[in-house]
C-alpha atoms as one frame of an Amber mdcrd trajectory, in Angstrom:
protein
 -12.271 -14.802  23.483 -11.960 -13.446  19.955  -9.443 -10.626  19.523 -11.075
  -7.736  17.641  -9.164  -4.876  16.058 -10.290  -1.928  14.000  -7.569  -0.975
  11.515  -8.338   2.670  10.779  -6.892   3.716   7.449  -6.103   7.420   7.725
  -4.458   7.802   4.350  -5.257   6.801   0.796  -4.589   3.106   1.457  -6.942
   0.875  -0.470  -8.884  -1.415   1.881  -8.709  -4.308  -0.563  -4.928  -3.981
  -0.983  -4.530  -3.934   2.803  -6.774  -7.023   2.994  -4.507  -8.785   0.462
  -1.428  -7.923   2.497  -3.019  -9.126   5.746  -4.303 -12.329   4.116  -0.816
 -13.089   2.768   0.778 -12.596   6.185  -1.828 -14.704   7.958  -1.544 -17.494
   5.388   2.253 -17.518   5.801   1.616 -17.928   9.532  -0.585 -20.924   8.661
  -3.815 -19.280   9.768  -7.098 -19.916   8.006  -8.405 -16.635   6.554 -11.953
 -15.604   5.709 -12.403 -12.321   3.827 -15.943 -11.017   4.358 -16.859  -8.848
   1.371 -19.789  -6.452   1.061 -21.337  -7.991  -2.034 -20.711 -10.203  -5.054
 -18.939  -7.433  -6.986 -16.455  -6.833  -4.163 -15.963 -10.608  -3.794 -15.081
 -10.849  -7.481 -12.677  -7.911  -7.221 -11.011  -9.414  -4.130 -10.602 -12.719
  -5.983  -8.929 -10.931  -8.906  -6.654  -8.913  -6.615  -5.453 -12.021  -4.778
  -4.515 -13.635  -8.099  -2.315 -10.695  -9.040  -1.298  -9.301  -5.637   2.231
 -10.747  -5.647   2.905 -12.782  -8.775   6.029 -14.313  -7.210   4.083 -15.471
  -4.110   0.746 -17.076  -4.863  -1.869 -16.813  -2.112  -4.060 -19.950  -2.269
  -7.626 -18.717  -2.187 -11.086 -19.394  -3.498 -14.656 -18.235  -3.238 -16.705
 -19.890  -0.499 -19.188 -21.270  -3.041 -16.367 -22.945  -4.980 -14.082 -24.240
  -2.217 -14.881 -23.330   1.403 -11.817 -25.326   2.519  -9.294 -23.092   0.763
  -6.619 -21.543   3.028  -8.004 -18.085   2.155 -11.757 -17.978   1.592 -13.647
 -15.079   0.060 -17.287 -14.810   1.021 -19.948 -12.662   2.548 -21.941 -14.027
   5.472 -21.283 -17.759   5.098 -20.177 -19.895   8.024 -16.448 -20.657   7.729
 -15.475 -24.333   7.700 -12.135 -23.675   9.394 -12.326 -22.339  12.939  -9.803
 -20.408  14.978  -8.565 -18.347  12.045  -8.649 -14.721  10.989 -11.633 -12.796
   9.671 -10.904  -9.724   7.539 -14.160  -7.801   7.587 -14.787  -5.402   4.724
 -18.463  -4.955   5.590 -19.444  -2.015   7.814 -21.609  -4.329   9.929 -20.556
  -6.630  12.777 -19.233 -10.014  11.775 -21.520 -13.026  12.157 -20.172 -16.349
  13.451 -17.782 -14.460  15.746 -16.991 -17.530  17.840 -15.494 -19.236  14.758
 -12.529 -16.851  14.680  -9.606 -16.250  17.016  -9.110 -12.795  15.515 -11.231
 -10.276  13.628  -9.790  -7.277  11.794 -12.244  -4.608  10.707 -10.800  -2.505
   7.867 -12.101   1.040   8.308 -11.579   3.761   5.725 -12.340   7.406   6.629
 -15.604   7.464   4.677 -16.875   4.392   6.568 -15.785   5.444  10.077 -19.292
   6.331  11.265 -20.736   2.992  10.146 -17.987   1.096  11.947 -18.714   2.903
  15.227 -21.889   0.814  15.480 -19.846  -2.380  15.079 -17.379  -1.221  17.739
 -20.220  -0.654  20.211 -21.840  -3.981  19.256 -18.673  -5.906  20.058 -18.371
  -4.094  23.388 -21.949  -5.037  24.261 -20.993  -8.665  23.604 -18.221  -8.351
  26.191 -15.265  -7.907  23.837 -12.630  -5.201  24.151 -12.040  -4.059  20.578
  -8.779  -2.250  19.903  -8.190   0.569  17.457  -5.045   0.599  15.310  -4.098
   3.585  13.113  -2.762   2.698   9.672  -0.986   5.618   7.975  -0.540   5.128
   4.246   0.230   1.604   3.049   2.192  -0.101   5.903   0.508  -2.736   8.037
   1.668  -3.511  11.601   4.189  -6.331  11.892   1.902  -8.163  14.315  -0.787
  -8.521  11.665
């Protein structure tokens, strides 16, 4: 069953920066990564951030429309080609294609907490046991 975690950002951490950090860690662990953005503008911004996130350590990525087989794929609601990987969900709605992922991380900022409550309940109704993880400031758990 897919492992679902809600990373609750309690400080000023930028969700997209946290997504970059998590994508880099997952890629280094040889996991396929799909970053589910809210819209085209956020997808473009995520693409730009991944190019410049760590200049000394390139994170191979691409937009789903360009190369859905990239190690890190940026998209919205597309079906991932790689299965068993990690979904980083930036949308405040439940992830589609849940069975395609071994792990889902929902990135929740304080202003989006109410919207993510619906997703939490949705996953529970599907029989999952979502976990909540507090993220204070910029650090990300070592298990990510």
